[in-house]
C-alpha positions in Angstrom: 115.7 81.5 113.6 112.2 83.0 114.3 113.4 84.3 117.7 115.6 86.9 116.0 112.6 88.6 114.5 111.0 89.6 117.8 113.0 92.8 118.2 112.0 93.9 114.7 108.3 93.1 115.4 108.5 95.0 118.7 110.0 98.0 116.9 107.3 98.0 114.2 104.6 97.7 116.8 106.0 100.5 118.9 106.3 102.8 115.8 102.8 102.0 114.7 101.4 102.4 118.2 103.2 105.7 118.7 101.6 107.0 115.4 98.1 105.9 116.4 98.4 107.3 119.9 99.7 110.6 118.7 96.9 111.0 116.1 94.2 110.0 118.7 95.5 112.3 121.4 95.7 115.3 119.0 92.1 114.7 117.9 90.9 114.3 121.4 92.9 117.1 123.2 93.5 119.5 120.3 91.4 122.7 120.0 88.3 122.5 117.9 87.4 126.0 116.7 86.3 125.8 113.1 86.2 129.1 111.2 85.1 129.7 107.7 88.4 131.4 106.9 90.4 128.4 108.3 88.3 125.9 106.4 88.5 127.7 103.0 91.0 126.4 100.4 93.8 128.8 99.6 97.1 128.9 97.8 99.7 131.3 99.1 97.0 133.5 100.6 95.4 134.1 97.2 91.8 133.2 96.6 91.4 130.3 94.2 90.2 131.4 90.8 90.3 128.1 88.9 89.5 124.4 89.4 92.0 122.7 91.6 92.1 119.7 89.3 93.4 121.5 86.2 96.2 119.8 84.3 99.8 120.9 84.5 102.0 121.1 81.5 104.1 118.0 81.0 107.2 120.2 81.0 107.1 120.5 84.8 107.3 116.7 85.1 110.1 116.4 82.6 112.2 119.0 84.5 111.5 117.2 87.7 112.6 113.9 86.2 115.8 115.4 84.8 116.5 117.0 88.1 116.2 113.5 89.8 118.4 111.9 87.2 121.2 114.4 87.6 120.9 114.2 91.4 121.4 110.5 91.2 124.6 111.2 89.3 125.9 113.4 92.1 124.9 110.8 94.7 127.0 108.2 92.9 129.9 110.5 92.1 130.5 111.8 95.6 131.5 108.4 97.2 133.6 107.7 94.1 135.5 110.9 94.5 136.1 110.1 98.2 137.6 106.7 97.4 139.2 107.6 94.1 142.8 106.5 95.0 141.6 103.2 96.6 139.8 102.1 93.4 142.6 102.7 91.0 142.4 102.7 87.2 139.3 100.3 87.1 137.3 102.7 89.3 138.3 105.6 87.1 137.2 103.7 83.9 133.8 102.8 85.5 133.1 106.4 86.5 134.2 107.7 83.1 131.7 105.4 81.4 129.1 106.5 83.9 129.7 110.2 83.3 129.8 109.6 79.5 126.4 108.0 79.7 125.0 111.0 81.6 126.8 113.4 79.2 125.0 111.7 76.3 121.7 112.0 78.1 122.4 115.7 78.7 123.2 116.2 75.0 120.0 114.4 74.0 117.9 116.5 76.4 119.4 119.7 75.1 118.7 118.6 71.5 115.1 117.8 72.3 114.7 121.3 73.9 113.5 119.8 77.3 115.4 122.5 79.2 114.0 125.4 77.4 111.5 127.3 79.4 108.8 129.1 77.5 
């Protein structure tokens, strides 16, 4: 039983070893020409004017979470559409319930004003 894990262990060691060797070689062989302009923090070429640790509005996170939720819906709906005929009526009912749940989430989000950008 334990003999079947050797290929997995070898693959993990090779992946880890490749990462370590790559980082070490780049630090040893790579050019080292520090420059004050290269070492300065920037964002899109603009000089920083505020503290980098300022808080973001929670709205950004809410939009990101909603985007992920609706992406998950698409990820589950695509294979269902590809195998629609094979699943028959039961598959249609399951997907209808799934879409109704997401429609209710969407209505709730619209009602709370989470998608309004100010």
